N, C-alpha and C positions, 0 to 999 in steps of 0.2 A: 183355777188359779190364774190370776192376771199379774202381769209384770208391768209396773210403772217405772219407766226409765227417767232418771233425774240426773242431768249433767249440770255443770256450771253454767253452760250456755242456754239451758232450758228456760223458757219464759214462764211466768206465772200463768199466762193464758194457755199455753200448751199443757202445763201440768193440770190445770183445771179441766181442760178438754179431755185429757186422757182419763181422768177420774170420772167425769160425767159419762163418757162412752162405756167404760168398763163396769161401773156400779150404779149409774143413774142417780148419783148424789152430787151435790154441789160442795166444792171445797173452797173455804174462805181462808186466805193466807194473810197473816198479820206481821207487821214490823213492830217488834216489841210486843206489848200485850194488847194494844188497842187501835193501832193504825192499820187499816186495810191496805195491802200492797196493790199498786196499780198493775194492770194486766201486762203491760209492756216491760215490766221489771224482770231482770234475769235472776235466777236462783243465786248466782254468784254474789249479787248485791245484798242478799238477805240471809244467806246461810252462814253457819259458823265458819270462822277463818280457815280451819284445817279441812274443810269439806272438799273431797276430790271427785265427787260424783258417784253414782251407783244405781242400783236397781232395787225396787221395793216389790217384794212378792206378797200379794194380797189375795185373799179368797173372799167370796161373797159372804161367808160367815164370819169374817174378821170383825171383831168388836170395835165400835167407834172409839172407845177410850184407848184401846191398844194402838190403833192406827194413829190417833193424835199424839200419843206418847212417843211412838216410833219416829214420827216426823221431827219431834222436838229433840229426841236423843241422837238420831243419826244425822240429821241435816241442820239442826239448830233452828228449825222453822216452827213457829207457832201457827197451828191450823185449827179450824173447826169444821165439822162436817154438818151439812144441812140437807134437807130434802131436795128433790130434783129441781124445784123452782126457787130454791134458796129463801123460802119464807119461814121455815121452821128449823130450829136447832135440833139435831139428833141427840137423843139421850145416850149417855155413855155406855149403857148396857145393851144397846141395840146393835144388831149386825149391820153391815153395809147394805145388804138387801132390804132389811126393814127400814133403814133410813131412806133409801130410794123410793120406797113404796108409801111413805107417810103422806 
């Protein structure tokens, strides 16, 4: 089980790095539904207004769909999970390990 720490001051770059190190997957973060957020943006700038920071407990067998949904529910952030080199979108039914090995 890995813990991804997300505070208001966390940068997108830092969050993506944590995700890559723990699961060998790429995390793409969006503003709205279609604009990719730049790496130097802080979570505070894109999270829902009442977000106070927190930790995300994820396992290698966590399903992509559930992780993406959790980011949206808890942080108000739209994300998509891709393979290690960010060339392929992970299927919703895949685990994080499977996505990292695509």
